[in-house]
C-alpha positions in Angstrom: 3.7 -16.6 -8.0 4.1 -12.9 -8.0 0.9 -10.8 -8.5 0.3 -7.2 -9.4 -1.8 -5.8 -6.6 -3.3 -2.4 -6.1 -3.9 -1.2 -2.5 -6.2 1.7 -1.8 -5.2 3.3 1.5 -7.2 5.9 3.4 -5.2 7.8 6.1 -4.7 11.0 7.9 -2.4 13.4 6.1 0.7 14.2 8.1 4.4 14.6 7.6 6.2 11.2 7.4 3.2 9.2 6.3 4.6 8.1 3.0 7.9 7.3 4.6 6.1 5.0 7.1 4.1 3.3 4.5 7.0 2.7 2.1 9.1 1.5 5.1 6.6 -1.2 5.9 6.5 -2.3 2.3 10.3 -2.2 2.0 10.8 -4.3 5.1 8.8 -7.1 3.4 11.0 -6.8 0.2 8.0 -6.0 -1.9 8.5 -4.0 -5.1 6.5 -0.8 -5.5 5.5 -0.2 -9.1 3.6 3.1 -8.6 2.3 5.3 -5.9 -0.4 8.1 -6.2 -1.6 10.4 -3.4 -4.6 12.7 -3.5 -4.7 16.2 -2.1 -6.0 16.2 1.5 -9.8 16.3 2.0 -11.5 18.8 4.2 -11.3 16.3 7.1 -7.5 15.9 6.7 -7.5 12.5 5.1 -5.9 11.4 1.9 -6.3 8.5 -0.5 -3.1 6.6 -1.5 -3.0 4.1 -4.3 0.0 1.8 -4.3 0.6 -0.7 -7.0 2.8 -3.6 -5.9 4.4 -6.8 -7.1 3.7 -9.2 -4.3 3.2 -12.9 -3.5 -0.4 -13.5 -2.5 0.8 -15.4 0.6 2.4 -12.1 1.8 -0.6 -9.9 1.1 -2.6 -10.3 4.3 0.5 -9.8 6.5 1.3 -6.6 4.6 -2.3 -5.3 5.0 -2.2 -6.0 8.7 1.1 -4.2 9.1 -0.1 -1.2 7.1 -3.3 -1.0 9.2 -1.2 -1.0 12.4 0.1 2.5 11.4 -1.9 4.9 13.6 -2.9 7.3 10.8 -4.2 4.5 8.5 -8.0 4.0 8.5 -8.4 1.4 5.8 -6.4 -0.8 3.3 -8.5 -2.2 0.5 -7.1 -4.6 -2.1 -8.1 -4.7 -5.8 -8.2 -7.9 -7.7 -4.9 -9.7 -8.3 -3.3 -9.9 -11.8 -0.7 -12.7 -12.3 2.7 -11.5 -13.5 4.8 -14.0 -15.5 8.1 -12.4 -14.8 9.2 -9.7 -12.4 12.1 -7.7 -13.7 
């Protein structure tokens, strides 16, 4: 079953970061519903909130892949919300 998941990602702000993140998500054929990025903090980090439609069985693999990106410090998942149909 497909779930609506929100990932909160903390990472270093640098050119190409969003490209790398979305590339990892795209390779897994996961649909991005929304993406929000904060302005860089004083320490150069940003908060990225990504809302996805994903199977729960794929979630841990995706989180590990995202955490393997050098600039990413953490990937935190919000609670899952079942989706009856993904259009």
